[in-house]
Structures are given as C-alpha cells and as structure tokens.
N, C-alpha and C positions, 0 to 999 in steps of 0.2 A: 289213319294210315300213315305209316311217317312216309315225306317224300325222300328220296333215295334220287345221289345223281349218279344216272348214267355210269358205267367202268368207259373205259374208253384207255388205253394204250397213251397214246395219243399227246391224250389230258395229263395221263398222269402223270407220263416221262414228264411235259414241259411241269406240271405240278413241284417234283424231286428236281428238276432243275432249277424250279424260284426259291423252292427251301436253300437249296445248295448259293448261289449268291447270295441267300440274306447270311447263310454260319459265314460264308466269306471275306462278304463287307464288312460285316463285326468282328471278323480276327481283321484283317487287313485294310482298313475304309482306305479308299482313293481318297490319295491327293500328294502335296508332292513331292513327299518328303522319304515316298515307303520304301522305294528302292535303294536310300541310302543311307535309311535307316538299317535293309534287312544284312546287309552285305557283310558276311564275316572276313570282316581286315580292307579293306580298298586299299590295293595296289597303287603306288601313288608314281612312283620312279624303282624301275630294277634294271635301270638300264650298269654295266660292265662296270668295275669299280666299283670306290666305295662314296655312298651318298649317307656325307652327315648335318647334326644341328638347322630339324628342321623348324621352322617358323610359324607359327601361322598364324592367318587374320581373319575376320570373315570379310567376305566381299559384297554383301548387302542387298540379298537378294536370297537371304537362304544356302546360299553355298561359301565355301571359302576360296582364299592364294595363301599355297603354303612358298616357301621359297627353303634351300639349304645349301649347303658346301655340295662338290659333286667333282667325283676325282677321275668321270670317262674317259676327257684327252690327257691323259701322261700328268697334269699341274690340279690347281684345285680351284675351280670357277664356283658362282653362284651361275646357279640354277632355280626355275618356278615353274608353278602350276595352279591353275586352276577348275578348282570340281564343283561343277553344279550343282543344286539341289534336290535332284534324278541321284547326285552320285557318282557323273560320270567324268574325265576330263576335258575341258571347256577347247587346251592349246593342245597342242603337238606332246602324240606319246612320249611319255618320260619328260614333258617337261620340254620349257625351253629358255635359254639361255640368256640371262640376264648380265650378264659379263664373262667374255671368253679370253680377256687380255694374256698371251698369254705368261703374266709375271701373273702369281697368288695369290688371289681371294681368297676370303675365309671368311667366317662365322657370322653370319646374314643375322641380323634386323632389322623388321617388318611393322606399316603400321597402315593405316586405313589412308588411301588421299578426299574420304568421302566425294566420291563418283563411281564408285564402280571399280577404282583401281586400286595404288596401293606404292607407298616409296620402301625402296628397300638400301637400307647402306651395308656399309661392310668392311673388311678390315683389306689391305688394301698393299700388294711390296713393287709395284711397279715404279719406284723413284728409286727405289735402295734402301726402306723405311719400311715402316708399316705406317701407311697410310689413312686415312678414310675417305671414301667416295658412293656417293647414289647414285639412286638411279627408278626412277618414275614409271609405271606400269600399270598401260591401262587394261577397262576392263576384257578387252580382244588380242590382247599379249602382246602390243604393241609399246615399244620401246618410243618413250615421246624426249626422249632428250638425247648427248653425248652416244653410240656405241659405244660407249667406252665407261661410260657414268660422267657427272661432274663430281666436281672436288668438293668435298666439306672441308679438313684440311689437309692442307698436306707438308706445313713444318716440316723443316731437316731432323727433327728428333725423332721421337716414339708417339706416337696416341694408343693407347688400348682401353677395356671393356665401352664400349659406345655404347649409347640406348639414345633412344630417342621415340617421342608421342606429335601426334601433330598439331598443331600452331593454331587452333579455331577460322586461320584466314586461307588454310586449300594448301596450306604448305608443313612444314615439320622442326624440330626442334630434338636438334639432339644433342648431349654432352657425353663427355669422354673423358679420360685421364692421358696429364700434357706435362711435360718432361722437359718442355724447349727450356726449364728456367736453370734448368742443373736440377730441381724439386720435380716430384709430381704431384701437380699440380689437374685444378681443373678446368673445364675451359666449352667452352657450347658455342654451336654457331645454329642461327634459322635459316633456311631454304625458302625462295617459295618453290609456285604453284609452275615453277618453267624455268627451276632450274638454280637459279644467279640468291648470293650467299646474300644476307640481308644486313648482317650486323661485319665484323672488322676482320678484313681476311684471314682465312687458318681460326677465328674465331675473338671471340672475349671471354676477361676471366673470369671466373667465379670465385675461387682466392686462388690465388699467391701468395702464399708464405712460407718461411722459413720449415723443414720439415714435411713431409708425405704423407697423401694425401688418396682415396682410397675409392675403387667403388661408388660410386656414383648414381643414385637411384630417386627418381624423379615422374611427376606429378604436373599437369594441369594448372594457374593457378587462377585460373578461370577470366583470365582480366585478355588473353594473350601470350601472356609471358608463363617462368614457370618455378615448382620449387625442386631445388637438391638438396638431397639426404648424402655424406657422406660420411667412412670413419679417418681420424688425421689421428694422426703422430708426431704431433710435432709439441707436443708435451713426455711427461712420462709415459704415459699410458693412453693408449688408444682409447679416442671421447670418438660420441659421436654429433654432428654443426648440421648446418641447416643454412641458405640462404635460398633468397629469391629473386628472379629477374625478369622484369616487367619483361614487356612485348620488344622495346627498342635495345635490348637487353641490360640494361642499366643497372646495376643492384639496389636491390629496390632498399632494404634492408644496411644501418648504416656502419657494423658488422656478421657476421654470423652470429647464428643465435648458439650457447648451448644447447641442445639436445638433452644429451646425458656430460656429464663432464663427473662422474661417479670414478672414487678412485680404482684403480684395475681398470682390467683391457673392456671395450666395448666394441664389438663392430657386426658385417656382415648384417648392416640393419635392412629391413624393406617399406614401403610407405604406400599409405592410403588417406585417399581424399576425404576431408569431408566432406564434401558438397558442399563449402561457404566459400572455396576459396584459399584454406588452412586444410590442414593434411594428420592426418593417422601414423607414428614410428613407430616401427618396434625392428625390439632385437636382438641376437642371445649376446649375456651380459654374462663379466669375470667377474662380480666385483668381489664374490663373498667364496671364489677358486684361488687359496694356495698358491695352487698351481700355475693358472693363468688358463691355460686352453683346456683341461682333463674333463671343466662340470659346467655348461651355463646356464643359469635360468633368463629366460623370457621374459623382457621387461618392455613398456609401451610410455608413448609422451603425444599430445596435442596441444598443437602450436597455430594461431591462427591466420591469416592474411597477411597481417602485420608483425609477425614473428612474438606474439607474445605466451607466453608457456601457460597454460591451462591447468593440468596435474601439478603435485608436488615435485619439486622441484628433483633431476635426474630419474626422473618414473617409476611408474604402477609396478605392482607383478603382475602379467598376462595365468603364471599359475603358484600356486600354494604348495605344491610338490617341492623337493629337495630336489628331484633327479635332474639329472640333465635332460636338457631339451633347442633343440638347435631344427634348423632350416623351417626359418616360417613362411609360411605363404597366405597372405590378409587380399581380404575385399569391403568395399562396405556395404552394407547391410539396405544399404539404403531410406533410413529411418535416422540417419546422422550417425551411427555407430559403426561399429567395423566388427567380422568377424575374420577371422585364424587360427591356422590347421598351422602343430608343430611336426616334430618328429620328436620323440618321447621314451626315456629309457629307464622305464622307471619299476618293471619289469627283467622279464630272461631277456628278450630279442628287442630290439628297437619295436615302437606300437606309434599308432599316430593319434595327435590328442586334438583338442578344438574346441573353443570360446566363442561366447558372443559380446561384447562393450558395449555399453549403452554412449553416449557424445559425454556423459558426466564421467568415465571413468572408473563406472560399476559392471560390472561380470553379468550376463544376464543367466547364467545354468551352473552347473556342478563348480565351486570352487577350484578342483585340483581337474576341470575340464571333462568333455563325454569323449567314449573311448569309438574313434572313424573306424580302427580298425585292427582288433589285439592279436589274429591266428599268429598262429607260430610261423617264426623263420623271423626276420628281418623287411620294415615296411621302413620311406625312406621317399627323398625326394619328392615331401608333398608337393600339387601345384595346389590353387582356389583358386572356379569360380563363382559369379553372381549365379543363381540361376530364372532372375526376373522376379521371384518371388520375397524376396528379404531371406530367404534364404542362399544358398551356397552348392556349388556342386568341385565335390577334392578329386583326385587320379593321383595319382604312387609308383612306385618303380615298389613290384612288387614276390620279396623270399619264400614265401609262407612253402616251398616247395626243397624249400636248399640252404635251410636253415641256417642263416648264417655267412653259406661259401658263397654268391652275393656274385655268383654266375650261371645261373640257372634264372632268369629271376623274369617273370610278367609288368603286365598295367593292369592295374581295378579302380575302380572308381566308387563313389557314391553319394549319395544324393544330404543334402540336411536343410532340415529344415527355421523356419524362424524361431518354431520352437526346439530344437535340437532333436528335434525325431528323425534315425537315419528314416531313409523313403526304401532303400535299396535291399538285394542280401544280406545278411549279418557278417557284418565282417570286406563286405564289397560286391562287388558290380567286377567282372570276368569280363577286361577289353582286350584283351589279348594275349595266351595263352602257349603261344606257338614256343618252335624248338629254337634252344640257342637263345639268343641275348637280345635281350629290348629294353635302348638308352636314351638321351637325351627328349622326353619327352616336352611333347609344348600344347595348350589344349586351349580352348578357347569354351565359350555359352554361344547354348544356339541363341536364345533371348525368352524361347520359348520353354524354357526347367528341362532343357539335353547340355549336353556335351559333345565340339570333337575334339578328339585326337590324334594328334600326329605325333610320328615315332621315329629310329635309325634301329633298322629292325636286320637282326642275321640268320633268317631263317632260308634263306637262300646258299650260294657262292659265292656274297659278299656283302653289305651292308644295306643296304637299301631307305625306301620311303613308305611309307604301309597311314594308314588309319581310319577312323573308326567313327562312327558315330552313335553315340546313345540317347534315348529321348524316353 
C-alpha cells in the first residue's frame, strides 16, 4: 500500500506559498540592485524650469552621482544628486546646489574623488569672463571647499571645452582651451584634495604656438600626469597632435607628436589608454574628401608613453567601407586593444557599427565593422562603456520611429561581447521611449555587465533629468 500525506488545508496553503516564494526568488533574486534595475526611468530632478547637460559617475557603492546645469533659480546654477544601489535619492529631492552664485554657471564636468564623492568643474561668468571653478562634494552631499567653488582658471580671457581626470593623488587634472595669448591654446591645471592649485596660477601651457588648437581630450599617463590630444590649425590643414605633461605639469616630449599630419583635415579625436602609459587615438579624417567636410573615414593611431608612433604614419583605417563615418566612441578591451563604435552612413539612414582592434592594429571582427543597430531612422551620438569582461555596452539616441526628422527620439542600448556577439535584442534594448525629446545622454558601466544612463528629458512641462539602469 502506498503511503500518502494526509490532506490538510493549512499544509497545502503553506506548500503553495513555498512554491510561489521559490518562483519569485528565481524571477527577482534578493540583491541590493533589484529595485534600481526594475524602475522605469528614475526621475533624478523634475524641478521647475530646465535641467540640462547631466554627467554621471559611480559613487563606489553600486550607486551613482549625477551633476547638471539647472535653471530653477532664474539663472543657470550647478546641481547634483546621489542615487544609491536601491535606486533611491540620497540627497534632498531634486538635488542639492553645487554652486548658486548669482552669475551663470553651466556645462559641468565630473570625476570621482576616489572616496565616494566627486570633483565637479564648470564654466562660470562671475568675473565677466567665462572662467572655470570647481567644487568637491562628499558622499553625504557636503561641500568640502569654498561654498561658491575654488578657482581653476580666472585669467581675464575666455576658457572653454574644459575636461578633467583624477590625478591618482586624490585630486584632479583639468585641461581646456584658452585665449590668453591671442590664439586659442591648450592649458592645464592640477587641483589637490584640499582645493589648492598645484601648478602655476591659472594653469600651465600644454601648447602655445601660432594658430589655434581645439577640442582637447585627455587620459592619465598612469604616472600622475596626463596625455593631451587636440586638433590643430596652425598649418593649412587641420591635423591631430599630442603632448604629455608629468605630475609636475612639465612637458615630457620635446615637441608635440604628430598623431596625424596627412593632407586634408582631421578633427574631433577621441583617446583611449593602452594600459601601458600610452594611448590609442581615433578621429574622423577628410583626407580623401575634396569637399573637406562632406564625408569622413575613421582612422586610428597608437603611441607609447615616450611619444613613439607605433603604427604607420598618419594612422590606419578603422573601417573599409567608403561611406561617411562620424561620432566615434571607444573603450579599452582590457587586453591591450580597444573597441570603437561610430555613426555610419552606408545605408539610407545613419546606423551604428562597431569594431575591435588588437594592440598591433589588426581588426578582430569584420573589416567593415559589425552592425550594432540598423533599424530604420537615424541612430547617432553613440556612447561606449566597458562591460567588465573584454566587451562593451553602447547607448545612443535613436529616431527609428521618426525616420530622420530627429524630433521624436528615444534612447537604446546594446551589449557586445569580446567575440562581437550582440547580447540584447536585435537593434538594441529600449532605455527610454517616453514622449517628446531625450537629449545629451551620459553613461557609465556598472562594473558587472550593466550600464547606467542619464539624460535630459522633455516628457514634462520642461526639461528634467532622468536615469535608467540596465543589467
């Protein structure tokens, strides 16, 4: 005779609950990120009037810190917010003021202070010029320096296009365009953890020559200094040059190295560390375009920490396709090479393609790149972050439902493995498909195969700041 468990309504109900709990744990495992992952576009700030130009960094505890330009007080100020690993706002609702000086502050940049807080630098008009100021904010939202910020550069001429990196000594290095000599030159400054300028007052020159230099991009040299790349119009053509400053702000190379001095124009470069103190540089190049700015092809170059060019003179082609390639974004592949994504016009509308390169300059994937998104409508302004496993995650503005009118946009993302496999849905996973416009996205890797994206969003009465995490 078979032994049977006696029927009991209470026992049966407990068994049902147990089975249900197992199912729920399988679908929604208990970890600190669940709520953050499941939220449908977290509102970071919906204060009155516009919020624009958000930038995001990790807080070192599976959360993020965001800063942006804010018009809630009738002029432009800088605000910030921290979101914890549960997707909860840590500081006061709609953010805390980083600088509320009566003059205008705009377009903030942000890097980690390596202690759970952030350094934030912005453009500031309080002196009647466009100067640059900075603030350090700790993990609790406390301002660590002067309430209105400390001076990065207040020379009586214009500073613009400022960018910054951590200096490896609990401070940061900032680089910018500067007009003090009558030309547009490149200057730099190091600020320590206490908010003190370490190099010369108002910065040291990266380059001061006849002609203008534009759009500096930087990475650490892994020795307390910085590598700077810019495009230069000191000659009839626009070319790409680089210089390295050591931890004392001294120029390491006798002369800037010509990353590309090919005939025709080059500009809009980006830079990626090679992991050994040198860099890969990628740029749109018009050497084969008789109309100068109609159609570009992407090129790349590798140079070492001592300024030695590694690949053939004036760079190697990123993509064998002859069609217009623009807006590159790149990250290290974690193995001495890099991965690069770009906007590509080989089809009717602009699409996104991607390629991986080894340290020797050999492409790993298809010579014309792999399609990341070839959906109808325009895809543009891709941002690439590492996935933590030798692959990358891309995010971009997508107009697949607008077919080129670029008025009803959305934000999509795609994960690409080190083997070139697209992990998420074909043509990307939706990050935001809210009504109206989403613009100026910023993104960081979560470090465990996910991405956090933040953007300015017009779904309400004005532009607000929203965020989404995708794991």
